[in-house]
N, C-alpha and C positions, 0 to 999 in steps of 0.2 A: 630695641635701640632706636632712639629718635634722631633724625637728621635735622639739625637746626641750620637754616640758611640765614645769614646776616642780611638784613634789609637796610639799605642806605636810606636814612631819614632825609627828607627834603630840607634844604637849608634856605632860610630867608632872613632878611634884616629889614625892619621898619624903624626908621630914625626920624623922630619928630624934633624939628628946630635945633638939631645938634645937641639936644638936652636929655631926651629919653629914647630908649631903644627896646624893641622886642625882637628876639632872635629865635629861630627854630633850627633844628638840626645840630644843636650843641651837644657834643659827646662828653666833654670834660672841661672843667675850669682848671687850668694849670696854675695860674697865680693871679692875684688881684690886689691892687692898691689904688691910691688916689690918682695916680698918673698913668697907669697901664693895667689892662686886663688881657691876659693871655689865655686863649681858648683853643680847644681842638674841636673842629666841626666836621660834619660829614663831607665837606669840600676841602679840608686841610686845616692847617693852623691859621689862626686869626689873632692879630694884635690890634687892640683898640688903645689909642693914646689920647690923652686929654688932661683935664683938671677936674678935681672933685668927683672922680668916678667912684660909683658905689653900686655893687650888685644888690638888687632888691629881692630877686627870687631866681632860683635855679632848680628845675625839676629834671633830674638825670633820666628818669623813666620816659618822659615825653620829649626831652631835648629842648625845652623852652627856657629862655633866660631873659630877664628884664634888668636893665640897669639905668642909672641916671648920672648926670654930670655933663661937662662940656666936652664934646668929641672934636678933636683936632685932626685925627688921622685913623684910618682903618687899613690894615695891610695883611694880605694873605700870604702864606708860604705854601709851597706845593704839597699836595697830599702825597703821603708816602705809599709806594706800592707794597703790596704784600710780598713777603719774602719768597714764597713759592712762585709767584708770578715773575719776579726778577730772575730767578734761577732758570725757569723754562721759557725764556723769551726766544 
């Protein structure tokens, strides 16, 4: 029986001139359209708002995501604690 320990992937954002971005530590794309991209990252939820937003590439295995468009706002929501941790505080 193998014990698998979840390793938190490092999260980073490189944003070039508010037009192109490379992110790491992305766990899931929740939704995406021309005005908003909703993501789950290793540091919590992230909302990217802007115009003409388009995901170019997302690799769920490595956690890398690239997108383009005009970024007007990036906002994080708190990372949710694991259920067991909340119970045994």
